[in-house]
MILUM-330580 format. One line per 3 residues: number of its first residue (from 1); their letters; for each residue x, y, z of N, C-alpha, C. Coordinates in steps of 0.02 Angstrom, whole numbers, plus 50000, padded with zeros to 5 digits. Each point is the difference from the previous one (the first is absolute). Layout:
NUM = A = X Y Z X Y Z X Y Z; ...
This chain:
1 = MTT = 56027 54545 51970 49976 49929 50011 50057 49964 49968; 49994 49928 50028 50055 49956 49977 49954 49961 49938; 50041 49956 49960 49964 49959 49946 49935 49962 50017
4 = NGA = 50008 49969 50067 49941 49964 50017 49953 50044 50036; 50000 50063 49993 49950 50039 50019 50013 50022 50076; 50032 49977 50046 50011 50012 50061 50038 50063 50009
7 = IDQ = 49992 50041 50055 50047 50051 50015 50063 49988 50016; 50058 50036 49973 50065 49997 50015 50016 50015 50064; 50033 49956 50031 50013 50014 50082 50027 50065 50012
10 = DQL = 50052 50036 49951 50021 50064 50020 49940 50051 49988; 49953 49991 49964 49953 50051 49996 49944 49983 50053; 49996 49948 50023 49954 49980 50065 50042 50037 50063
13 = IQQ = 50060 49996 50004 50036 50029 50057 49994 50079 49995; 49989 50022 49936 50000 50078 50001 49929 50018 50020; 49951 49956 49981 49943 50007 50018 49976 50000 50080
16 = AKT = 50039 49948 50017 49983 49989 50075 50033 50055 50050; 50033 50044 49966 50028 50049 50037 49942 50056 50023; 49945 49991 49962 49950 50040 50010 49928 49969 50008
19 = DPE = 49995 49945 49976 49948 49959 50015 50004 49934 50036; 49966 49995 50048 50007 49938 50039 49988 49943 49984; 49933 49999 49951 49984 49940 49953 50063 49970 49958
22 = AFG = 50028 50048 49968 50060 49964 49970 50053 49977 50038; 50000 50024 50051 50047 49970 50072 49967 49931 50005; 49936 50000 49998 49971 49938 50012 50025 49953 49962
25 = QLY = 50002 50008 49927 50017 49962 49957 50076 49968 50020; 50038 50042 50012 50064 49983 50016 50012 49950 50058; 49960 50015 50057 49999 49967 50047 49975 49923 49979
28 = ELH = 49960 50005 49955 49962 49931 49981 50057 49963 49961; 50047 50033 49970 50050 49969 49950 50057 49980 50056; 50009 50023 50050 50064 49984 50038 49987 49968 50084
31 = VEK = 49939 50001 50014 49986 49988 50071 50019 49921 50016; 49979 49953 49959 50019 49929 50015 50074 49986 50010; 50033 50027 49953 50088 49995 50006 50018 50023 50057
34 = IYN = 49983 50069 50018 50030 50036 50070 49974 49965 50063; 49941 49975 49988 49973 49957 50066 50042 49939 50012; 50013 49962 49937 50044 49934 50004 50072 50025 50021
37 = YIY = 50017 50045 49971 50083 50022 50029 49992 50011 50068; 49953 50044 50025 50018 50015 50076 49964 49932 50034; 49958 49962 49993 49974 49948 50034 50070 49940 49996
40 = YRI = 50023 49995 49945 50061 49941 50009 50063 50034 50045; 49997 50055 49999 50062 50050 50037 49980 49987 50081; 49930 50005 50024 49984 49998 50077 49967 49948 50017
43 = GNR = 49962 49962 49956 49962 49933 50019 49942 50020 50036; 49959 50044 49992 49943 50020 50047 49945 50020 49958; 49960 49976 49983 49940 50015 49958 49970 50076 50016
46 = DDA = 49974 50013 50069 49983 50056 50029 50055 50056 49984; 50058 49985 50025 50049 50066 49992 50025 50002 49925; 49988 49954 49958 50018 50015 49936 49940 50040 49971
49 = EDL = 49936 49984 50013 49946 50044 49975 50005 50064 50027; 50029 50016 50050 49999 50071 50038 50057 50036 49960; 50057 49966 49990 50054 50025 49962 49993 50008 49930
52 = TAR = 49956 49971 49968 49980 50008 49944 49949 50066 49984; 49981 49997 50049 49950 50068 49989 50041 50061 50011; 50038 49997 50046 50043 50053 50016 50046 50023 49944
55 = VFY = 50024 49944 49966 50028 50016 49926 49968 50034 49939; 49935 49974 50008 49954 50052 49946 49978 50063 50027; 50005 50007 50069 49980 50071 50030 50052 50046 49995
58 = RAL = 50063 49963 50004 50052 50046 49995 50008 50027 49913; 50008 49946 49956 49995 50012 49956 49959 50050 49954; 49934 49992 50029 49939 50060 49992 50026 50058 50010
61 = NHI = 50023 50005 50058 50022 50076 50034 50054 50024 49961; 50044 49958 49967 50060 50026 49965 50008 49995 49927; 49937 49974 49976 50005 49994 49925 49998 50070 49981
64 = PHY = 49975 50050 50013 50000 50058 49965 50068 50030 49992; 50063 49969 50041 50065 50014 49990 50039 49947 49970; 49964 49952 49972 50050 49940 49968 50014 50023 49933
67 = KNK = 50062 49986 49988 50042 50020 49941 50023 49925 49972; 49983 49996 49933 50035 49933 49969 50069 50010 49993; 50044 49967 50030 50075 49991 49997 50028 49951 49957
70 = GVP = 49959 49964 49960 50005 49950 49954 49994 49924 50026; 49985 49992 50063 49987 49956 50039 49927 49975 50002; 49975 49945 49999 49920 49990 49997 49975 50022 50061
73 = FAA = 49932 50024 50002 49964 50022 50043 50006 49946 50060; 49993 49941 49991 49997 49944 50041 50068 50005 50056; 50046 50023 49973 50059 50003 50036 49998 50051 50052
76 = WLY = 49957 50060 49986 49991 50057 50054 49958 49963 50051; 49950 49957 49985 49953 49974 50049 50039 49949 50039; 50039 49964 49972 50049 49951 50036 50045 50030 50035
79 = RIA = 50020 50061 49986 50063 50034 50054 49935 50023 50050; 49949 50020 49995 49950 50018 50052 49994 49947 50052; 49987 49952 49970 49984 49930 50037 50067 49978 50033
82 = HNL = 50053 50005 49961 50068 49989 50050 50011 50040 50061; 49983 50062 49995 50012 50036 50037 49963 49997 50060; 49919 49985 49994 49952 49988 50050 50019 49936 50036
85 = VAN = 50021 49948 49967 50026 49927 50024 50058 50009 50051; 50036 50051 49984 50064 50011 50040 49987 50024 50070; 49946 50044 49980 49980 50049 50055 49961 49951 50043
88 = WYR = 49958 49958 49982 49961 49949 50033 50039 49961 50038; 50059 49966 49974 50042 49959 50033 50038 50040 50058; 50014 50064 49989 50039 50043 50068 49939 50004 50041
91 = DQK = 49950 50006 49990 49941 50016 50049 49989 49924 50035; 49991 49968 49958 49985 49916 50034 50063 49971 50034; 50054 50022 49981 50071 49970 50029 50000 49930 49994
94 = RRP = 49982 49950 49956 49992 49948 49994 50020 49972 49923; 50017 49937 49998 50024 49966 49945 49936 49995 49951; 50016 50003 49929 49941 49982 49963 49983 49917 50006
97 = TVA = 49925 49988 49998 49981 49929 49996 49955 50000 49940; 49993 49941 49974 49955 49986 49936 49952 49936 50033; 49942 50010 49987 49946 49954 50034 50011 49936 49952
100 = LDS = 50012 49954 50031 50004 49941 49962 49928 49971 49965; 49956 50019 50040 49926 49974 49984 49977 50039 49927; 50043 50058 49986 49976 50027 49931 50036 49970 49932
103 = LNL = 50057 49956 50018 50029 49963 49952 49961 49943 49970; 49990 49998 49940 49970 49948 49975 50047 49923 49986; 49983 49968 50053 50054 49948 50009 49954 49927 49970
106 = QGN = 49938 50030 49985 49968 49926 49986 50014 49983 49920; 50018 50047 49971 50019 49980 49922 49944 49951 49971; 50035 49943 49984 49954 49949 49961 49960 49981 50057
109 = NRE = 49921 49999 49988 49960 49961 50046 50011 49932 50022; 50035 49958 49944 50022 49924 50013 50052 49993 50047; 50043 50053 50013 50051 49992 50051 49976 49961 50058
112 = NPH = 50049 49954 50026 49973 49974 50070 50006 50048 50051; 49984 49999 50050 50014 50035 50064 50079 50001 50023; 50034 49942 50000 50062 49997 50018 50035 50056 49952
115 = HVA = 50001 50001 49932 50033 50037 49961 49982 50085 50003; 49932 50004 50033 49988 50065 50006 50027 50031 50068; 50015 49950 50048 50026 50020 50054 50077 50012 49986
118 = ELA = 50024 49957 49960 50076 50016 49986 50009 50059 49966; 49947 50033 49950 50006 50063 49972 49999 50049 50048; 49950 50000 50051 49994 50047 50050 50063 50012 50040
121 = NEH = 50028 49946 50021 50063 49997 50034 50062 50038 49951; 50007 49985 49948 50054 50038 49942 49979 50068 50007; 49928 50020 49995 49990 50060 49984 50022 50047 50075
124 = EIL = 49976 49967 50053 50023 50031 50065 50072 50000 50011; 50032 49960 49980 50082 50011 50002 50023 50053 49960; 49974 50000 49929 50030 50057 49954 49982 50060 50037
127 = LAA = 49929 50020 50014 49977 50048 50030 50039 50025 50056; 50025 49961 50047 50027 50012 50055 50082 50022 49977; 50028 49982 49958 50073 50007 49968 49981 50075 49974
130 = VQK = 49952 50018 49946 49990 50058 49967 49992 50048 50066; 49960 49989 50049 49993 50061 50056 50066 50006 50045; 50053 49955 49984 50064 50027 50032 50041 50044 49955
133 = LPP = 49979 50013 49938 50036 50040 49957 49981 50070 50025; 50048 50043 49978 49987 50083 50008 49929 50019 49972; 49962 50045 50024 49944 50029 49965 50015 50019 49928
136 = LRQ = 50059 50029 49976 50004 50008 49928 50004 49932 49964; 50031 49957 50022 50006 49939 49966 49920 49963 49990; 49975 50008 50057 49930 49980 49995 49955 50030 49944
139 = ELL = 50018 50064 50009 49953 50043 49944 50012 49975 49936; 50074 49983 49978 50011 49987 49937 49964 49929 49975; 50007 49952 50059 49972 49943 49980 49923 50008 49986
142 = TLK = 49959 50034 50042 49948 50007 49992 49963 50039 49926; 50047 50052 49977 49986 50032 49932 50022 49934 49946; 50046 49968 50015 50022 49953 49951 49955 49942 49993
145 = YVE = 49980 49974 50054 49954 49935 50001 49936 50001 50015; 49972 50048 50038 49925 50023 50001 49977 50030 49950; 50041 50065 49989 49971 50051 49942 50028 49974 49941
148 = RMS = 50042 49959 49989 50033 49975 49940 50034 50046 49956; 50024 50055 50039 50025 50060 49947 50080 49978 49982; 50013 50044 49943 50071 49989 49976 50051 50036 50048
151 = NAE = 50063 49983 49980 50055 50043 50049 50003 50072 49985; 49965 50021 49929 50007 50082 49996 49941 50031 50031; 49947 49962 50007 49932 50026 50044 50024 49999 50070
154 = IGQ = 50034 49956 50025 50018 49992 50066 50035 50059 50022; 50058 50006 49955 50040 50063 50004 49965 50068 50002; 49951 50002 49957 49962 50069 49995 49969 50013 50076
157 = IMG = 49971 49940 50017 49965 50018 50079 50049 49992 50053; 50054 49963 50000 50045 50010 50046 50054 50055 50009; 49994 50045 49933 50053 50044 49993 50059 49985 49990
160 = RSE = 50018 49950 49961 50060 49959 49991 50005 49991 49916; 50068 49989 49978 50010 49971 49934 49981 49946 49989; 49995 49974 49942 49966 49927 49988 50062 49951 50016
163 = GAI = 50057 50032 49996 50069 49958 50010 50005 49989 50077; 49977 50049 50036 50011 50003 50070 49947 49941 50025; 49942 50013 49967 49949 49944 50016 50021 49922 49995
166 = KSL = 50026 49993 49946 50030 49932 49972 50055 49976 50053; 50055 50045 50024 50032 49989 50047 49968 49982 50068; 49959 50049 50029 49967 49980 50050 49955 49928 50010
169 = YHR = 49976 50000 49929 49951 49936 49989 50052 49930 50013; 50055 50012 49977 50051 49940 49997 50018 49987 50079; 50022 50063 50035 50015 49992 50068 49951 49976 50051
172 = TLV = 49946 50022 49973 49926 49978 50041 49993 49916 49997; 49998 49979 49937 50007 49931 49995 50052 49959 50022; 50061 50035 50005 50054 49949 50028 49979 50003 50080
175 = ALK = 49974 50050 50029 50002 50018 50070 49938 49949 50016; 49955 49990 49964 49933 49961 50007 50019 49926 50001; 50048 49979 49957 50015 49936 49995 50041 49983 50057
178 = ELL = 50052 50048 50015 50018 49983 50072 49972 49994 50055; 49948 50044 50009 49950 49986 50050 49967 49928 49994; 49974 49977 49951 49968 49943 49990 50060 49945 50016
181 = AEH = 50051 50008 49983 50051 49943 50009 50007 50002 50087; 50006 50058 50031 50006 49989 50065 49952 49971 50034; 49934 50015 49972 49936 49973 50035 50004 49911 49982
184 = ENL = 50022 49989 49937 50003 49922 49993 50064 49972 50033; 50048 50034 50019 50049 49976 50057 49966 49979 50068; 49962 50068 50019 49977 49975 50068 49952 49956 50003
187 = VME = 49970 49980 49943 49946 49945 50001 50054 49931 50015; 50043 49994 49943 50033 49948 50003 50036 49984 50056; 50017 50052 50045 50038 49990 50063 49954 49970 50056
190 = SKE = 49935 50034 50001 49945 49983 50042 49981 49922 49992; 49998 49979 49936 49984 49931 49994 50052 49950 50012; 50069 50018 49995 50051 49961 50033 50016 49998 50069
193 = DEH = 49964 50066 50037 49997 49985 50078 49952 49964 50011; 49946 49984 49973 49941 49956 50016 50021 49932 49996; 50058 49984 49960 50008 49934 50001 50060 49980 50037
């Protein structure tokens, strides 16, 4: 037991190897984050729910063989999710999309419709640029900005050092900035062509 009376996660993992009820507690601790990770990678609620279920089905089947290797249990779940998402893309043979209706564009209810439309347009442009990045970089941005993980946590999930994640993150931001600048140049050129 921990000081607040909750069962220690390592202890819970050991119990889950033989007790489905203990696995259910692990599921409750991690399902929302795993679902969010998958949803933001594929952009489809139904498929995200299906893949989330598959993650935990695989985890349940493999937990008897799980060994703590000094990384959080969540990293193991994210690795399973990553592999399932990669397989999903291979099967779907399509680029990832994020449903714009899922974004909270309203923010402050007092905002005028013009401002909300501008925000929606900015989100659409940003999402289009992110979708042009390689899947590895999209995953990095999802873990960084959706899951709000540190570079060390991302490194554990992606199987890279913290330094490698920092470097990849920097290169990703540079590439994203270039994509956004290209878009802005195209918009400016089309406006000049109109006049």
